[in-house]
N, C-alpha and C positions, 0 to 999 in steps of 0.2 A: 445512591450515587455520591461520590466525593463532592464536598461543598466548596473546596478551594484547591486549585491545581498549582503546584510549584514545580514538579518534575514531569517532563514529557518525554516519552520514548516514541521516536518517529522512524518508520521504515520507508525506504525509497528504492527506486530503480527496479530492474528486472532480476530474476534469478536465472541461472543456467543449469541445465542437466546434461551431463556428458553422454554422447553416443559412443565416442572413442576418444583417445587422448587429444585430438585436435578439432573435433566437431561436437556441436551441442544443440539442444533445443532451448529456445528462449522466446521472447516477444519484443514488441516495438517500444517498450517503455524506455524513456531517457533519464528518468529520475528528477526531471525539472520540478514537478509539483512537490515531491517530498522535500527536496532541498530548499525550495521557496518557503515551505512551512517551517522548516528548521531555522532558516535565516530570520523569518519574522518572529518566531518564538524567542530566539536569543535577544532580539531587539526589544521584546516585551519583558525581558528579564526572567524568563523561565530557565530552569536548568534543563538542558536538552541533550539527549543521546540520540545520535543518528546512526542507524544501521542500514547500510546500503549494499545492494547488489552492484555488479560492474557497470560503471558509467564513465563518461569523459568529464564529469563535473568536479570542481574543486570543493571540498567540504567547507561550509561557512565557518567563519571565525567564531570561536566561543563554544562550539559543540564538542561533545565527546563523540568521536567518529569510530565506527567499527565496520570494516568491510567484510562482506560475505559473498559467496558465489551461489551455492545451491539452496534449495528450499529447506533441506534438512539442517544446514548450517544456520539459516535464518530462524528456524523454529528453535533450535538449541539456544541461540543468543537471546531471543525474545523470552524464552522460558526462564533464563537466568536473570534477565534484567527487568522484566515486567513487575515483579514484586517490589522493586526498589523505586518505582515510578507511580505517579498518580493517574496518568493517562497514556494510552497507546493510540497513536494515529497510524493506521496501517495503510500507508500510501504505496507500498511496494507492490509491484505486479508480479506475483509469484507464478512461475511457470507451472501450469496445472498438471503436466504429465512428465514422466521420466521413463527412459528405457528400462525394461525389466532386467536386462543383462548388458550393461555397457561393455564394450569390447576393450580389452587391455591394450591392444595394439591398433594402429591405424588400419581401418578397413580399406582394402585396395579399391580404387575408384572404378575398376573394370568389373567388379563383382555386383551382382544384383543385391538389393538390400531390402529386407522386410523388418520393420521395427515393431516389437511388441512392447506396449506401453502400460504403465500403471499410474495411478493418481499419486501426486505428491501430497504431503500433509496439508490439511486445512488448518493453517496456523491461526487464522482469524477466529474460527470457531473454538479452537483449543484455548486461546488466550481468553476469550469471552467467558468460557466455562469457569475460569479461575479468577475472574475479575473482582468478586466481592463488591465492595463499594467503589472500586476504581472505574474509570471511564474507558470505553473502547469504541473507537471510531473507525469504520471501514470505508474502503473505496471499491467501486465496481465500475466496469466498463461494459456497455451493451451495444448491440447493433440493431436491436428492435425491442419494443415493449419496455422502454427504459424504466418508467416509474413502477410498473407492476413487478418487474423482475428485481429491482432494487429493494422494494418493500419486502418482497418474499425473502430475499437474502438477509435483510435486517432482522426479520422475525426469526428465521431459522437459526441464525448465528447468535441471537440474543445480544444485539449491539445497542449502544446508546445513540448512534447516529450513523448514517450512510451518506457518502458523497458519490453521486452517480454521474458518470460521464457517457456521452453518446458518441459512437464512432461511425462515420460514413466517409469512405475514402474520397468521395466527390464533394461533399458539402461540409463536413465537420471532422477534422483530424485533431484529436486532443493531445497528440504527442509532441514533445519538444517545446521550444520557447515560442508558443503561440498563444494568442488570445482565445479563450474557450468559454463555452456556456457550461454551467454546472448546476446540479440540483442537490440541495441539502435536504435530508429526511431525518427527522428525529424519532425517538422511540414511540411517540404517540402517532406516528405516521403522518405528521404535518409536513407538507412539502413547501420548500422555499426555493424558488427558481432564481438563480444568480445569472444575470445577463452576461454577454460576452465581455471578457476583460482579461487583463494579464494575470498570470499565475501568482505574481507578487501580490496583487490586490485580492485575489481569491484566497490566498494564504492568510492575509490579515482578516478578511471577512470570516474565514473559518474559525480562527482563534477567538474572535468576538462572539461568534455563534456558540462555540463550546463554552465560553464563559457564561453565556446566557442559560445554557442547559444546566450548568452547575447551580446557578442562582435559583432555578426553578425546582431543583430537587429538594 
């Protein structure tokens, strides 16, 4: 693993997959976490590139900002930029599915609609395969078995760390500008539970944690 990080590539926000020219599949991500990490990283004097899906947020000052829409665009951009960075923090919520055949024209609303879907690229796994001594940190969101599922994904994707978030629409909604509980898991499967706090504080905590992982390598 890299012993010192200077350049960080951060992804944020959702991706969108077109059903037709005006409709799409996506998710509830707002980009708040990824943007908070980018802001904190700039303040800590890292060179930061932020690649973001569609959000209502203003890019932090001091970052190189690259907007994308689809998972394929995100993959292409990460493939180009990752070799030029020391660390990838994959906070983007990639839409996992896309229509097999997007319609070229708007589908009339009085028509029945059956969507046939296919998986979008597993960008995190792809980047981790190419990391060499670089660091790759992933994010996951689960509605059950948080720790077990997060550890499984960390191992399967060969990550250096996983940030796991729990979602329950009644008790814990991690989207938007909310205080959230988070779990950090490193490659040795050591679990660090981070109590409920702002995403700004979680971002700072995350960067300190990553620094610690580098020193341990």
